C-alpha positions as CSV (number, residue, x, y, z in Angstrom):
1,M,8.6,188.8,141.5
2,S,9.5,188.5,145.1
3,T,8.6,189.9,148.5
4,T,9.8,190.1,152.1
5,F,8.8,188.1,155.1
6,T,8.9,189.7,158.6
7,V,8.8,187.9,161.9
8,D,7.4,190.2,164.6
9,F,8.1,189.2,168.2
10,F,7.2,190.7,171.6
11,S,9.8,189.8,174.1
12,T,10.9,190.2,177.7
13,L,14.5,191.1,178.2
14,D,15.3,187.5,178.8
15,G,13.8,186.4,175.5
16,Y,10.3,185.1,176.4
17,G,7.2,185.8,174.4
18,M,4.9,185.5,177.4
19,A,5.0,185.3,181.2
20,E,2.4,183.4,183.2
21,G,0.4,185.7,185.4
22,W,1.4,188.9,183.6
23,P,-1.1,191.0,181.5
24,G,-0.8,191.7,177.8
25,Y,2.2,193.8,176.9
26,W,3.4,192.8,180.4
27,G,1.4,195.9,181.5
28,K,4.0,198.2,179.8
29,E,2.0,199.5,176.9
30,G,1.9,203.2,176.1
31,P,0.7,205.6,173.4
32,E,3.9,205.4,171.2
33,L,3.8,201.6,171.3
34,R,0.1,201.6,170.2
35,E,0.9,204.2,167.5
36,D,3.7,201.9,166.2
37,R,1.2,199.0,166.0
38,V,-1.3,201.1,164.2
39,R,1.4,202.1,161.6
40,T,2.6,198.6,161.3
41,F,-0.7,197.0,160.5
42,A,-2.0,199.9,158.3
43,Q,0.5,198.7,155.6
44,E,-0.5,196.4,152.8
45,Q,0.6,192.9,153.8
46,V,-0.5,189.3,154.4
47,L,-0.6,188.1,158.0
48,V,0.8,184.6,158.5
49,F,-0.1,182.5,161.6
50,G,0.3,179.1,163.1
51,A,-2.9,177.5,164.4
52,T,-2.4,178.3,168.1
53,T,-1.6,182.0,167.5
54,F,-4.5,182.3,165.0
55,R,-7.0,180.9,167.6
56,E,-5.6,183.4,170.2
57,F,-5.8,186.4,167.9
58,R,-9.2,185.4,166.6
59,S,-10.4,185.7,170.3
60,F,-8.4,188.8,171.1
61,V,-9.9,190.9,168.3
62,K,-13.4,190.1,169.6
63,E,-12.7,190.5,173.3
64,Y,-10.4,193.5,173.4
65,D,-10.4,197.0,171.8
66,E,-6.9,197.8,170.5
67,P,-6.6,200.6,167.9
68,Y,-5.0,198.3,165.3
69,Y,-7.5,195.4,165.6
70,D,-9.7,196.7,162.8
71,S,-6.7,196.5,160.5
72,L,-6.0,192.9,161.7
73,N,-9.6,192.1,160.8
74,E,-9.3,193.6,157.3
75,L,-5.9,192.3,156.3
76,P,-5.7,189.0,154.4
77,K,-4.6,186.1,156.7
78,I,-3.0,182.7,156.1
79,V,-3.0,180.1,158.8
80,F,-1.0,176.8,158.6
81,S,-3.0,174.0,160.2
82,R,-4.0,170.4,159.6
83,T,-6.9,170.7,162.2
84,L,-8.7,174.0,161.6
85,E,-11.8,173.7,159.5
86,E,-13.5,176.4,157.4
87,P,-15.3,178.6,158.2
88,L,-12.4,179.8,160.3
89,G,-14.3,182.4,162.3
90,W,-12.1,185.3,161.3
91,Q,-12.7,187.3,158.2
92,N,-10.3,187.3,155.3
93,S,-8.6,184.1,156.5
94,T,-7.4,181.1,154.5
95,V,-6.1,177.8,155.9
96,L,-3.1,176.1,154.2
97,R,-2.5,172.4,155.0
98,E,0.9,172.1,153.3
99,D,4.3,172.4,154.8
100,A,4.9,176.0,155.9
101,V,8.5,176.2,154.7
102,T,7.6,174.9,151.3
103,A,4.6,177.2,151.0
104,I,6.4,180.4,152.2
105,E,9.3,179.7,149.9
106,R,6.9,179.5,147.0
107,L,4.8,182.5,148.0
108,K,7.9,184.7,148.4
109,R,8.7,184.0,144.8
110,T,5.2,184.5,143.4
111,T,3.8,187.6,145.1
112,D,4.8,191.2,145.7
113,V,2.8,191.6,148.8
114,P,4.9,191.6,152.0
115,M,4.1,188.9,154.7
116,R,4.3,189.3,158.4
117,S,4.0,186.8,161.2
118,H,3.5,187.7,164.9
119,G,4.0,185.1,167.6
120,S,3.6,181.6,166.1
121,I,6.8,180.2,167.8
122,S,7.3,176.8,166.1
123,L,6.3,178.2,162.6
124,N,8.7,181.1,162.8
125,R,11.5,179.0,164.2
126,A,11.2,176.8,161.1
127,L,11.1,179.7,158.7
128,L,14.1,181.4,160.4
129,A,16.1,178.1,160.2
130,A,15.2,177.8,156.5
131,G,16.6,181.3,155.8
132,L,13.2,182.6,154.7
133,V,12.9,185.5,157.1
134,D,14.1,188.9,155.8
135,R,13.3,191.0,158.8
136,L,13.2,190.1,162.5
137,E,11.4,192.8,164.5
138,V,11.8,192.4,168.2
139,M,9.9,194.5,170.7
140,I,11.8,194.2,174.0
141,F,9.7,195.2,177.0
142,P,11.3,196.2,180.3
143,V,10.5,192.9,182.0
144,V,12.4,189.8,183.0
145,G,10.1,186.8,182.7
146,G,12.3,184.5,184.8
147,R,10.5,181.4,186.1
148,A,7.2,182.7,184.7
149,G,8.5,183.0,181.1
150,G,7.5,180.9,178.2
151,S,7.2,180.9,174.4
152,A,10.8,181.8,173.7
153,L,11.3,182.2,169.9
154,L,15.1,182.1,169.9
155,H,16.0,179.7,172.7
156,G,17.3,176.4,171.4
157,G,16.9,177.2,167.7
158,A,19.3,178.0,164.8
159,E,22.2,180.4,165.2
160,F,22.1,183.8,163.5
161,D,24.2,186.8,162.9
162,L,22.0,189.9,163.0
163,E,22.4,193.1,161.0
164,L,20.7,196.0,162.8
165,I,18.4,198.0,160.5
166,E,16.5,200.1,163.0
167,S,16.5,200.9,166.7
168,T,13.7,202.9,168.4
169,V,12.7,203.5,172.0
170,L,8.9,203.7,172.5
171,D,7.4,205.4,175.5
172,G,10.8,205.9,177.0
173,R,11.1,202.2,178.0
174,T,10.3,199.7,175.3
175,Q,13.0,199.0,172.6
176,K,12.0,198.1,169.0
177,L,14.9,196.4,167.2
178,V,14.7,195.5,163.5
179,Y,17.3,193.1,162.2
180,A,18.2,191.3,159.0
181,P,18.9,187.8,160.2
182,H,21.7,185.7,158.5
183,L,22.2,182.1,159.4
184,H,25.5,181.9,161.3
185,G,28.3,180.3,159.3
186,E,32.1,180.1,159.9
187,I,33.7,182.6,162.1
188,P,36.0,184.9,160.1
189,A,39.7,184.8,160.9
190,G,41.1,187.5,163.1
191,V,37.9,188.3,165.1
192,G,37.5,188.0,168.9
193,P,40.0,188.6,171.7
194,K,43.7,188.4,170.7
195,L,46.1,186.0,172.4
196,R,49.0,187.6,174.2
197,D,52.4,187.3,172.5
198,A,54.1,184.5,174.3
199,S,57.6,185.7,173.5
């Protein structure tokens, strides 16, 4: 018995998960993007959150009306936190107080239900570094966060080689890239630019 773990990340072109002063989706949402989110969260899965992202989404689904928020409410959710107390204020949610890397490694071996985590920067950095992420889905919006950017998932973390599984353009401007991440090891011999023959 085993399952897959997907990290789902919204990003600017320069790799930031948010930009201060910009609206949700950086104001670049469209019908194809929303349809993609509906399809994504209509699938059977367990959603995995860190405490900060859990609190944010718990508020989002009450304040905003996105077509996939009903699915977010209905799906089972796990939140890793040592501070959140039950009741958690979001239906179908369970808090786990153990180490996330240890817990996800165990859950991947003991369930067939896929798991997905959106946002949750520190949590997903740790899971990526531990080699527990099977799919990295990056939605690249046509925006440069620059000085306003923050919450960069891949800056300053582990190194990876990425195998491209899927590439889709949504609404003619937003790129969805799905990768299988592999922790970067030794560089194979014979790759890269070749030195000129000195003779």
